[in-house]
C-alpha positions as CSV (number, residue, x, y, z in Angstrom):
1,M,74.1,106.7,124.2
2,H,77.8,107.5,123.8
3,I,78.3,107.1,120.0
4,G,81.7,107.0,118.3
5,L,82.1,108.2,114.7
6,T,84.3,106.4,112.3
7,Y,85.0,107.9,108.8
8,D,87.7,108.5,106.2
9,L,88.2,112.2,105.5
10,R,89.1,112.8,101.9
11,Q,91.2,115.9,102.7
12,E,93.5,113.8,105.0
13,Y,94.3,111.3,102.2
14,L,94.8,113.9,99.6
15,A,97.3,115.7,101.9
16,A,99.1,112.3,102.3
17,G,99.5,112.1,98.5
18,F,96.6,109.9,97.4
19,S,94.9,110.9,94.2
20,E,91.4,112.3,93.5
21,D,90.3,109.0,92.1
22,E,91.7,106.9,95.0
23,T,89.8,109.1,97.5
24,A,86.6,109.6,95.6
25,E,84.5,107.6,98.0
26,F,85.8,109.4,101.1
27,D,83.9,112.0,103.1
28,R,84.0,115.7,103.6
29,P,84.2,117.2,107.1
30,D,80.7,118.7,106.8
31,T,79.3,115.2,106.4
32,V,80.8,114.2,109.8
33,D,79.7,117.5,111.2
34,S,76.1,116.9,110.0
35,I,75.9,113.4,111.5
36,A,77.4,114.5,114.8
37,A,75.0,117.4,115.0
38,A,72.0,115.1,114.3
39,L,73.1,112.6,116.9
40,E,73.5,115.3,119.5
41,Q,70.1,116.8,118.6
42,L,68.7,113.3,119.3
43,G,70.3,113.4,122.8
44,H,73.4,111.3,122.3
45,T,77.0,112.3,123.0
46,T,79.5,111.8,120.2
47,D,83.2,111.1,119.9
48,R,85.0,111.6,116.6
49,I,87.4,108.6,116.2
50,G,88.4,108.7,112.5
51,H,89.7,105.9,110.2
52,A,90.5,102.3,111.0
53,R,94.0,102.8,112.3
54,Q,92.8,105.6,114.6
55,L,90.1,103.2,115.8
56,V,92.7,100.6,116.6
57,L,94.8,103.1,118.6
58,R,91.7,104.2,120.6
59,L,90.7,100.6,121.4
60,A,94.3,99.8,122.5
61,K,94.0,102.7,125.0
62,G,90.8,101.1,126.4
63,D,88.3,103.5,124.9
64,A,84.8,102.2,124.3
65,W,81.4,103.3,123.0
66,D,77.8,102.1,123.3
67,L,77.6,102.3,119.5
68,V,79.9,103.3,116.6
69,F,78.3,105.2,113.8
70,N,80.4,104.0,110.9
71,I,80.7,105.6,107.5
72,A,84.4,104.6,106.8
73,E,84.9,103.2,103.3
74,G,88.4,101.8,103.9
75,L,91.4,102.2,101.6
76,E,92.9,98.8,100.8
77,G,91.4,95.6,99.5
78,I,88.1,94.4,98.1
79,A,86.9,93.7,101.7
80,R,87.9,97.2,102.9
81,E,84.3,98.2,104.0
82,A,84.3,95.3,106.3
83,Q,87.4,96.4,108.2
84,I,85.9,98.6,110.9
85,P,82.9,96.4,111.5
86,A,85.3,93.4,111.9
87,I,87.5,95.3,114.4
88,L,84.5,96.3,116.4
89,E,83.2,92.8,116.4
90,V,86.4,91.6,118.1
91,Y,85.7,94.1,120.9
92,G,82.0,93.4,121.2
93,I,81.0,96.9,120.2
94,A,77.9,97.4,118.0
95,C,78.1,99.6,114.9
96,T,75.6,100.9,112.4
97,F,75.0,99.4,109.0
98,S,75.9,95.9,107.9
99,D,78.2,93.3,109.5
100,P,81.6,92.3,108.2
101,L,80.4,89.4,106.1
102,V,77.8,91.5,104.3
103,M,80.2,94.5,103.8
104,A,82.9,92.2,102.3
105,L,80.4,90.4,100.0
106,T,78.5,93.4,98.7
107,L,81.5,95.5,97.6
108,H,82.3,92.6,95.1
109,K,79.6,93.2,92.5
110,G,80.0,89.8,90.9
111,L,79.6,87.8,94.1
112,T,76.7,90.0,95.1
113,K,74.9,89.3,91.8
114,T,75.6,85.6,92.2
115,V,73.9,85.5,95.6
116,V,70.8,87.6,94.7
117,A,70.4,85.6,91.5
118,A,70.4,82.4,93.5
119,G,67.7,84.0,95.6
120,G,65.5,84.6,92.6
121,V,66.1,88.3,92.2
122,P,66.3,89.4,88.6
123,T,69.8,90.8,87.6
124,P,71.4,91.1,84.2
125,R,73.5,88.2,82.8
126,F,77.2,88.9,83.7
127,A,80.7,87.7,83.7
128,V,83.7,88.6,85.8
129,V,86.9,89.3,83.9
130,E,90.0,88.5,86.0
131,A,92.4,89.0,83.0
132,A,92.2,90.1,79.4
133,T,92.3,86.4,78.3
134,D,88.9,85.8,80.0
135,L,87.2,88.0,77.4
136,Q,87.5,85.1,74.9
137,Q,85.0,83.1,77.1
138,I,82.3,85.8,77.2
139,N,79.3,84.8,75.2
140,L,76.8,87.6,76.0
141,P,74.9,89.8,73.5
142,F,76.1,93.3,72.9
143,P,75.9,96.0,74.0
144,L,77.7,95.1,77.2
145,F,78.6,97.3,80.2
146,A,81.9,97.1,82.0
147,K,83.0,98.5,85.4
148,P,85.4,97.7,88.2
149,V,84.1,94.9,90.3
150,A,84.7,96.6,93.7
151,E,84.4,100.3,93.4
152,G,81.7,102.8,94.2
153,T,80.8,106.5,93.5
154,G,80.9,105.7,89.8
155,K,84.6,105.1,89.8
156,G,85.7,103.6,86.5
157,V,82.3,104.2,84.9
158,S,82.4,106.4,81.8
159,P,80.8,106.5,78.3
160,A,83.4,103.9,77.3
161,S,81.9,101.5,79.8
162,K,79.1,100.8,77.2
163,A,80.8,98.5,74.7
164,K,79.0,98.0,71.4
165,D,81.3,95.3,70.1
166,R,84.1,93.0,71.1
167,A,86.9,95.5,70.2
168,A,85.4,98.1,72.4
169,L,84.9,95.6,75.2
170,Q,88.5,94.5,75.0
171,A,89.7,98.1,75.1
172,V,87.7,99.2,78.2
173,C,88.4,96.0,80.1
174,E,92.1,96.3,79.5
175,Q,92.0,99.9,80.6
176,L,90.1,99.1,83.8
177,L,92.2,96.1,84.7
178,T,95.3,98.2,84.5
179,Q,93.9,101.3,86.3
180,Y,92.2,99.6,89.2
181,Q,94.2,96.3,89.5
182,Q,91.0,94.4,90.2
183,P,88.6,92.3,88.1
184,V,86.0,93.9,85.8
185,L,82.3,93.1,85.9
186,V,80.8,92.8,82.4
187,E,77.0,92.6,82.2
188,T,74.2,92.9,79.7
189,Y,73.5,96.6,79.1
190,L,69.9,97.5,80.2
191,P,68.5,100.5,78.1
192,G,65.5,101.4,80.4
193,R,64.8,103.7,83.3
194,E,67.3,103.8,86.2
195,F,66.1,103.9,89.8
196,T,67.7,104.1,93.2
197,V,65.6,102.8,96.0
198,G,66.3,104.0,99.5
199,I,65.8,101.5,102.3
200,T,65.7,101.8,106.0
201,G,65.5,99.0,108.6
202,T,66.7,95.4,108.9
203,G,65.3,92.1,107.9
204,A,61.5,91.9,108.0
205,A,61.4,95.4,109.4
206,A,63.1,96.9,106.3
207,V,60.9,99.2,104.2
208,A,61.4,101.1,101.0
209,L,61.8,104.8,102.0
210,G,61.1,105.9,98.5
211,T,62.5,105.8,94.9
212,V,64.1,108.4,92.7
213,E,64.6,108.0,89.0
214,I,68.1,109.0,87.8
215,V,67.5,111.2,84.8
216,L,70.6,112.3,82.8
217,L,70.3,115.7,81.4
218,E,71.4,116.6,77.9
219,S,74.8,117.9,79.1
220,A,75.5,114.7,81.0
221,E,77.7,111.8,79.9
222,A,75.4,109.5,78.1
223,D,74.2,106.0,79.0
224,A,75.5,105.7,82.5
225,Y,75.4,107.2,86.0
226,S,79.1,107.8,85.7
227,Y,81.8,109.2,88.0
228,I,81.6,112.6,86.2
229,N,77.8,112.6,86.4
230,K,77.8,111.8,90.1
231,E,80.5,114.4,90.9
232,R,78.7,117.1,89.0
233,C,75.2,115.9,89.8
234,E,73.7,119.3,90.5
235,E,74.2,120.4,86.9
236,L,74.1,117.0,85.1
237,V,71.4,114.9,86.8
238,E,67.8,115.2,87.7
239,Y,66.7,113.2,90.7
240,R,63.0,112.7,90.0
241,L,60.8,111.3,92.8
242,V,58.6,108.6,91.5
243,H,55.8,106.8,93.3
244,A,55.0,103.1,93.6
245,A,51.3,103.8,94.2
246,R,50.9,105.1,90.6
247,D,53.8,103.6,88.7
248,E,54.0,99.8,88.1
249,Q,57.7,99.9,87.2
250,V,58.5,101.7,90.5
251,R,56.4,99.3,92.5
252,E,58.2,96.3,91.0
253,A,61.6,98.0,91.5
254,E,60.9,98.5,95.2
255,A,59.9,94.9,95.6
256,V,63.1,93.7,93.8
257,A,65.2,96.1,96.0
258,L,63.6,94.9,99.3
259,A,64.1,91.2,98.2
260,A,67.7,91.8,97.5
261,W,68.3,93.8,100.7
262,R,66.8,90.9,102.8
263,I,68.6,88.1,100.9
264,L,71.9,89.8,101.4
265,G,71.3,90.6,105.1
266,C,71.8,94.3,104.9
267,R,71.0,96.4,107.9
268,D,69.8,99.9,109.0
269,A,69.8,101.9,105.8
270,G,71.2,102.0,102.3
271,R,70.3,102.0,98.7
272,V,69.6,99.5,95.9
273,D,70.3,100.6,92.3
274,L,68.2,99.1,89.5
275,R,67.7,99.5,85.7
276,C,64.9,98.3,83.5
277,D,65.4,96.1,80.5
278,A,64.0,96.8,77.0
279,A,60.6,95.3,78.2
280,G,60.5,97.7,81.2
281,R,61.3,95.0,83.8
282,P,63.5,96.3,86.7
283,S,66.6,94.4,87.5
284,F,69.0,94.5,90.4
285,M,72.3,96.2,89.6
286,E,74.1,96.7,92.9
287,V,73.5,97.5,96.5
288,N,75.1,100.2,98.7
289,P,74.9,99.1,102.3
290,L,77.2,102.0,103.3
291,A,75.4,104.9,101.5
292,G,76.8,108.4,101.5
293,L,75.2,110.7,104.1
294,H,76.1,114.2,103.1
295,P,72.8,116.0,103.7
296,E,72.8,117.8,100.4
297,H,74.9,115.8,98.0
298,S,74.4,112.1,98.8
299,D,71.6,110.1,97.2
300,L,70.0,108.7,100.3
301,P,69.5,112.0,102.1
302,I,68.4,113.6,98.9
303,L,65.7,110.9,98.6
304,A,64.7,111.2,102.3
305,K,64.3,115.0,101.8
306,K,62.1,114.4,98.8
307,V,59.7,112.1,100.7
308,G,59.5,114.6,103.6
309,L,61.9,112.9,106.0
310,P,64.3,115.4,107.6
311,Y,67.9,114.5,107.9
312,V,67.9,114.2,111.7
313,D,65.0,111.7,111.4
314,L,66.9,109.7,108.9
315,I,69.8,109.5,111.3
316,Q,67.3,108.5,114.1
317,R,66.0,105.6,112.0
318,I,69.5,104.3,111.5
319,V,70.3,104.5,115.2
320,E,66.9,102.9,116.2
321,S,67.5,100.0,113.7
322,A,71.0,99.4,115.3
323,A,69.8,99.8,118.9
324,P,68.8,96.1,119.4
325,R,72.4,95.2,118.6
326,V,73.7,97.6,121.3
327,E,71.6,95.7,123.9
328,E,72.8,92.4,122.6
329,A,76.4,93.5,122.8
330,R,75.8,94.6,126.4
331,R,74.3,91.2,127.3
332,S,77.1,89.4,125.5
333,K,79.8,91.4,127.3
334,A,78.1,90.8,130.7
335,R,78.1,87.0,130.0
336,R,81.7,87.0,129.0
337,F,82.9,88.9,132.0
338,R,80.6,87.4,134.6
339,P,82.7,86.3,137.7
340,A,83.0,82.6,138.1
341,T,80.8,81.1,140.8
342,P,82.9,79.8,143.8
């Protein structure tokens, strides 16, 4: 296949004057290099497109691809991860990972938790704070945990996120509301083990690739897989491979993760993050349907490597999961442009 690559390069946005925090989710050139090399090793040709506006320019010129391998996070708006899938949908071009509806939903942690809870998936009790006055209506037991409702890569998560009383909650929520200009998710703090479950596949074909336990080392920021802990993960975090076959909590975590993945309609590959409550029961925290793919630094490739799945094979699984949509796009385009019968 001829596969286009869409992505946001952090260095481009930094050069344009955006901050380290604003660009925290964006990719390094070697991530794009690694994906392109894997695709070419699998026999595909690649075309580096870039970010959403560059995609629009290429489409306006009449360029097309069999499939777009999309890792672009987007810059503006809570639905920013849905922008490239939505643009491609207009043109009938298939892309990897979830569709615009799912991408828009899952970046909003509060709406995501509402949907999975309605589907019977365990998740901590929560509230969404739109303004500081909303804090008066929160009736959840402390400690509570606060983070921006629509950020990834640990943005806005720090030791201050764990609020032990109402004054601390007020302070952290006001700071996050001001800094990120978006609502704040406040949820019951879970004190138990933290897992990230890697998933490949779509719908009934989705499987748990494996699970790592996030173990914060003594030098790490306490109580949370924070932005600092993620940025300096090599020195602050141990990613401990754990096995469902011999650990009941892991087995339950993988079942919860797969249930959430299927309820939300996520596709191809990604991660589900969970924590255990005081009784050891795993609960859904959030999903990442557009997981980082740096071969050495990102959680999903780290997990794949730990379970013996080479990076090129992970990329192959993603493409194979998306392949039926490529065929459907071709059939749909053929129907739309079929000459009228005289």
